[in-house]
C-alpha positions in Angstrom: 40.6 -11.3 -6.3 42.5 -11.8 -9.8 40.9 -12.3 -13.3 42.6 -13.8 -16.6 43.5 -12.1 -19.7 40.8 -13.6 -21.6 38.2 -12.8 -19.0 38.9 -9.0 -19.0 39.1 -9.1 -22.9 35.6 -10.5 -23.0 34.5 -8.0 -20.2 35.7 -5.4 -22.1 33.8 -6.5 -25.2 30.7 -6.8 -23.5 30.9 -3.1 -22.3 31.8 -1.9 -25.7 28.8 -3.6 -27.3 26.5 -2.4 -24.7 27.7 1.3 -25.5 27.3 0.7 -29.0 23.9 -1.0 -28.6 22.9 2.2 -26.6 22.6 4.3 -29.6 20.6 2.2 -31.7 18.1 -0.3 -29.8 15.3 0.3 -27.8 15.9 0.3 -24.1 14.5 -3.5 -23.5 16.5 -4.8 -26.2 19.6 -3.1 -24.8 19.0 -5.1 -21.6 18.3 -8.4 -23.0 21.2 -8.0 -25.6 23.7 -7.0 -22.8 22.5 -9.8 -20.4 23.3 -12.3 -23.4 26.4 -10.9 -23.9 27.2 -11.2 -20.0 26.5 -14.8 -20.1 29.6 -15.6 -21.9 31.5 -14.6 -18.8 29.1 -15.3 -15.9 27.1 -18.3 -17.2 23.6 -18.4 -15.8 20.6 -20.3 -16.5 17.9 -17.7 -16.5 17.6 -13.8 -15.8 15.3 -11.4 -14.7 15.5 -7.7 -14.5 13.4 -4.5 -14.5 11.8 -2.1 -12.0 10.4 -3.1 -8.6 9.5 -1.1 -5.2 10.0 -2.2 -1.7 6.5 -1.1 -0.8 4.3 1.9 -1.6 1.6 3.4 0.6 -1.1 0.5 0.5 1.1 -1.7 -2.0 3.6 -4.5 -0.9 6.7 -5.1 -2.8 6.0 -5.6 -6.2 7.4 -5.7 -9.7 6.3 -3.0 -12.3 8.1 -3.4 -15.5 10.5 -6.6 -16.2 12.2 -8.8 -18.9 13.4 -11.9 -18.7 15.6 -14.8 -20.2 14.4 -18.6 -19.8 11.6 -17.7 -17.2 7.8 -18.3 -17.6 5.6 -15.7 -18.8 3.7 -15.5 -15.6 7.0 -15.3 -13.4 6.5 -11.7 -12.4 3.1 -12.1 -11.4 3.5 -15.2 -9.3 6.2 -13.3 -7.6 4.0 -10.4 -7.1 1.6 -12.4 -5.1 4.4 -13.8 -2.7 6.9 -10.5 -2.7 6.2 -9.7 0.9 7.4 -13.2 2.1 10.4 -13.4 -0.5 13.2 -12.4 1.9 16.0 -12.7 -0.4 14.4 -9.9 -2.6 13.9 -7.7 0.6 17.5 -8.2 1.3 18.5 -7.2 -2.1 16.0 -4.2 -1.8 17.6 -3.3 1.5 21.1 -3.3 0.5 21.1 -1.4 -2.6 24.2 -1.2 -5.0 25.1 -4.6 -3.2 25.4 -8.1 -4.9 23.4 -10.5 -3.0 23.9 -14.3 -3.3 22.0 -17.5 -2.2 21.9 -21.1 -2.8 19.1 -23.3 -2.2 15.5 -23.9 -2.0 14.8 -23.6 1.6 12.8 -20.9 2.7 10.7 -20.5 6.1 7.5 -19.7 3.7 6.5 -22.8 2.0 5.1 -21.2 -1.0 8.2 -19.1 -1.6 10.2 -22.6 -1.7 7.6 -24.0 -3.9 8.4 -21.0 -6.4 12.0 -21.3 -6.3 11.7 -25.2 -7.0 9.1 -24.6 -9.8 11.4 -22.3 -11.7 14.5 -23.9 -10.7 16.2 -20.9 -8.9 18.5 -22.9 -6.7 21.6 -20.2 -7.0 20.8 -16.7 -7.3 22.7 -13.7 -7.5 21.0 -10.1 -7.6 21.6 -6.6 -7.4 19.1 -3.5 -6.9 19.7 0.1 -7.4 17.7 3.3 -6.8 16.7 5.3 -10.0 17.1 8.6 -9.2 14.0 10.7 -9.9 12.0 7.9 -10.9 10.8 6.4 -7.4 11.2 2.9 -8.1 14.1 0.7 -8.1 16.4 -1.1 -10.8 17.1 -4.8 -10.5 18.8 -7.6 -12.2 18.8 -11.2 -10.9 20.8 -14.2 -12.1 19.6 -17.9 -11.7 21.8 -21.3 -11.9 20.4 -24.9 -11.6 21.3 -27.2 -8.5 23.5 -28.9 -10.6 25.7 -25.8 -11.4 28.2 -24.3 -9.3 27.2 -21.1 -6.9 28.2 -17.9 -8.1 31.8 -17.0 -7.0 33.4 -13.8 -5.8 34.8 -13.0 -8.8 31.5 -13.4 -10.8 30.2 -11.1 -8.4 32.4 -8.6 -8.9 32.0 -8.8 -12.6 28.5 -8.6 -12.1 28.3 -5.1 -10.0 30.6 -3.5 -12.6 28.3 -4.7 -15.5 25.1 -3.7 -13.6 26.5 -0.1 -13.2 27.2 0.2 -16.9 23.9 -1.4 -17.8 21.8 1.0 -15.8 23.7 4.1 -17.0 23.3 3.0 -20.6 19.7 1.9 -20.1 18.6 5.2 -18.5 20.4 7.4 -21.2 18.6 5.4 -23.9 14.9 5.9 -22.0 15.8 9.6 -21.7 16.2 9.8 -25.1 12.9 8.2 -26.0 11.1 10.7 -23.4 12.6 13.9 -24.9 10.4 13.3 -27.8 7.1 14.1 -25.5 5.4 17.5 -26.4 3.3 17.6 -23.1 4.5 20.7 -21.1 5.8 19.8 -17.5 4.7 16.1 -17.6 4.2 14.6 -14.1 5.0 11.1 -14.9 6.4 9.0 -17.8 6.2 5.7 -19.2 7.4 3.5 -22.4 5.4 1.0 -23.9 5.0 -0.8 -27.2 1.8 -1.4 -29.1 0.9 -4.6 -27.3 1.0 -2.6 -24.0 4.4 -4.1 -23.0 6.1 -1.8 -20.6 9.9 -1.0 -21.1 10.0 2.0 -18.4 7.6 3.4 -15.9 8.1 6.0 -13.1 6.4 5.8 -9.6 3.6 8.8 -10.4 2.3 6.9 -13.4 2.4 3.7 -11.8 0.5 4.8 -8.9 -1.9 6.7 -10.9 -2.8 3.6 -13.3 -3.1 1.6 -10.2 -5.3 3.9 -8.6 -7.8 3.6 -11.6 -7.2 -0.2 -11.9 -6.6 -1.7 -8.5 -6.3 -5.3 -10.0 -3.3 -4.4 -12.2 0.0 -6.3 -11.8 2.3 -4.4 -13.8 4.8 -5.2 -16.6 1.8 -4.8 -19.0 -0.5 -2.1 -19.4 -4.1 -2.7 -18.1 -6.3 -4.4 -21.0 -8.4 -1.4 -21.0 -5.6 1.2 -22.0 -4.0 -1.0 -24.7 -6.4 0.1 -27.7 -5.5 3.8 -27.0 -1.8 2.6 -27.9 -3.0 2.1 -31.6 -4.5 5.5 -32.1 -1.8 7.9 -31.5 -1.2 10.6 -30.7 -4.2 10.7 -28.7 -5.2 12.0 -24.7 -7.1 9.8 -22.4 -8.1 10.2 -18.8 -6.6 7.8 -16.2 -7.9 8.2 -12.4 -8.8 11.9 -13.3 -5.8 12.6 -15.1 -5.0 13.4 -18.5 -2.6 10.9 -20.3 -1.1 11.8 -23.2 0.3 8.9 -25.8 2.5 10.1 -28.5 4.6 7.8 -31.0 8.3 7.8 -30.8 9.7 5.3 -33.1 8.4 1.6 -32.7 7.4 2.7 -29.0 5.0 5.0 -27.4 5.7 7.5 -24.9 3.0 7.9 -22.2 2.9 11.3 -20.1 0.7 12.0 -17.2 -0.4 15.4 -17.2 0.4 17.6 -14.2 -2.5 18.3 -11.4 -1.9 22.0 -11.8 -5.3 22.3 -13.7 -3.7 24.2 -16.6 -5.1 22.0 -19.2 -8.2 23.5 -20.7 -9.0 20.6 -23.2 -10.9 17.4 -22.5 -9.0 14.1 -23.5 -11.0 13.8 -26.5 -10.7 17.4 -27.7 -6.7 17.2 -26.9 -6.5 14.0 -29.2 -8.5 15.6 -31.8 -6.2 18.6 -31.7 -3.1 16.7 -31.7 -3.9 14.7 -34.7 -5.3 17.6 -36.8 -2.0 19.7 -35.8 -0.1 16.8 -37.3 -1.5 16.9 -40.8 -4.5 14.1 -40.1 -8.0 15.3 -42.0 -11.1 15.1 -40.3 -12.2 12.1 -41.9 -8.7 10.2 -41.0 -9.4 11.6 -37.3 -12.6 10.4 -37.1 -11.6 6.8 -38.0 -8.5 6.9 -35.8 -10.9 7.8 -32.8 -14.2 6.3 -33.9 -15.9 9.3 -34.0 -18.2 11.2 -36.8 -16.5 13.9 -39.0 -19.1 16.3 -37.4 -18.0 15.4 -33.9 -14.4 15.9 -34.9 -15.5 19.3 -36.1 -16.9 20.3 -32.6 -14.2 19.3 -30.6 -11.5 21.0 -33.1 -13.8 24.4 -32.8 -14.0 23.8 -29.1 -10.2 23.5 -29.0 -9.5 26.7 -31.1 -11.8 28.6 -28.9 -10.2 27.4 -25.5 -6.6 27.7 -26.7 -7.3 31.0 -28.4 -5.8 30.1 -31.9 -6.6 30.8 -35.4 -4.6 28.1 -37.7 -3.1 24.8 -37.5 0.4 26.2 -36.9 -0.8 28.4 -33.9 -2.7 25.3 -32.6 0.5 23.0 -32.8 2.5 25.7 -30.9 -0.3 26.1 -28.3 -0.6 22.3 -27.5 3.2 22.3 -26.6 2.8 25.1 -24.4 1.9 25.7 -20.9 -1.2 27.3 -20.0 0.5 30.0 -17.9 2.2 31.1 -21.0 -0.7 31.2 -23.4 
């Protein structure tokens, strides 16, 4: 396996631009820009990437978070309906850290073949890796049309190295965003934009949301949760668990509270307390949470009593402190 000097230079530039972007852009933009850069040395017609699972409890294989280039907006949702029968995807999930390739639309399952033809997925190359501590898998898939050549061994080798660097930088960028949370010992994390599109999700949060909304198909938060993204910082209840939403630049960090029972505030009390500790007035909080000022005062009084604090500074400290330390 050999590479010409021009290819190596392009690949080196691709990795360097990825490193630079990992310090400046959000996780989704990092993935998208990096794949556009790879396209110069490993041409492809379409791409799909994100987080998936091979199967959890009563759930079949499915996509939980994704991004794409030149694919329809419904692509992930369509795939989730036939994921159990997509043998190529299952092979990729079984052969972690290994590039898997295939050509052709022929599949024993007619619906899988129809899906492949509909989206022009004649040549495919994919790599799936494990996300340590997350519970889900990370994947990148590239596609070419029938009129294009199949992916070569050289392209496969470049792709494998590229995805290794991509996942490393993406995880690092995600960690930087998650460090902004003030929830003590959270039990699960997610990152979303103001419209509910997910940029990161871990298994515990994904399973909790699915428990509350069984028809949820992933990739975007259930519509019932989206309004809360525009009232941050706030706290809501999901499947009997507290879910705290906090701003981080242009994104929102979602933090699933632990199950230890340490939290003494209701989600509404916590939302009011968080906003007040950050400088919002009673009237502003009432407007943001669609409450009356009197109700805001009641929630805030309860929060002071439950947390044993006397002023706004102590309130802010208490909200960041595990109950065992109060």
